[in-house]
N, C-alpha and C positions, 0 to 999 in steps of 0.2 A: 769543281774546283772554283774557289773564289778569294777576291782578295778581300779584306774586310777593312773597316773604319775602326780606328783607334787612335792613340797617341803614337804609338810607334807601328811600323809596318806589321802586318799579320798577313796571315793566308789559311787557308782550310775548304772546310765542304760543309756543305747543308745538308745533312742525311735523312733519309725517309724510310718508311716503312708502313706497311698495310697487314694488319691482323685482325681477322674477322671476329676473333675473342674479346679483341679491345674496343669496345664501342664507345662514343661520348654521348651519354644522356640518349641512349637509344639509337644514334644515328652511325653507320658505317662511315669511318673516317681514315685518313692517312695521316701519322704522325711524323712530324717534322723537328729538327733540332740542328742547332750551329756546334761545329767542332772545329774549332782553331788554334794554331800553333803562331805564338807572338815571338819576336825575333830579339825580346828582350826580356828577362824575368822582371816580375813587378811592373808590369806595363799598364797594369789596370784593365785589361780584357781588350775584345776585339767585337764588331757588331756588323750586321747588314741587314737591309729589308729585303725578305725573300717574297716571291711572287710564284704561285702554284697555279698552273692552268692544268684542266683536264678535259677529257673527252671521252665520252662512252660510245665506243667503237659500235655497239649494237642497237643504240636507239638513236645514235647523231647528237643528244644532247652535249653539252660543253659549257664551260664558264672559265672565269678567271678570277680566283679568290682575291679578296682584300689582301692589301699587303701585311706581312706578318713580322714584325721587329725580332730579330734573333740575335743573342751576345754570348759569348764564352768568355770565360777568364784565363782559358789556356789549359783546363784541368778537365775538360770534356765530360763536365757534369752538369751542362746546362739542361734545362727541364726540356721534354718532350711535348710539343705544342700539335693539338689537334687541327686538322685542315678537312673541312668537308669536301666529299667529290660526288654529292649526289646521292638518291634514296633509292633508284632503280638498279636491278642487279643489271649487270653486265662486264664486258670488257673494257676496263678503264687505262687510258694512257695518260701519263702525267708529264709534264715540264716543269723544271725548278729553274726560276731565274733569281738574280739579285739585283740592287742596285749599285754593285761594285764591278771591276771588271771580271768576268767570269766565263767559265765554259757552262753552259746550261746542262743540267742534269734530267736523265730521262728515264721513265720505268713505266711498269705493266702491272696490273694484278686485276684479280677478277672477284666482283661482288656477286655471291649466290642468291638466289632467291629465296 
């Protein structure tokens, strides 16, 4: 859950998922997007900068990805954005943070070999 930046107060979440069938130019990725609710209609949208950190529990590899700007106009039709999580198979733990007041999101998935 996160607050968002915009002309009027807004809040929502950065959703993420992993699907081995949905690669990005041959790389396994996690997909993220923003889903916000604004407190006034016609407010022009809401945005955050998201940071995804990941850790491969099997290899010890880890990284913090570059900041990803995400926005939503309140209709929940924002595009899904790929976030790289390493090429080596293993159990992956992820954390999603934003540049606004938030509760960090956590998840895990397995990249198979």
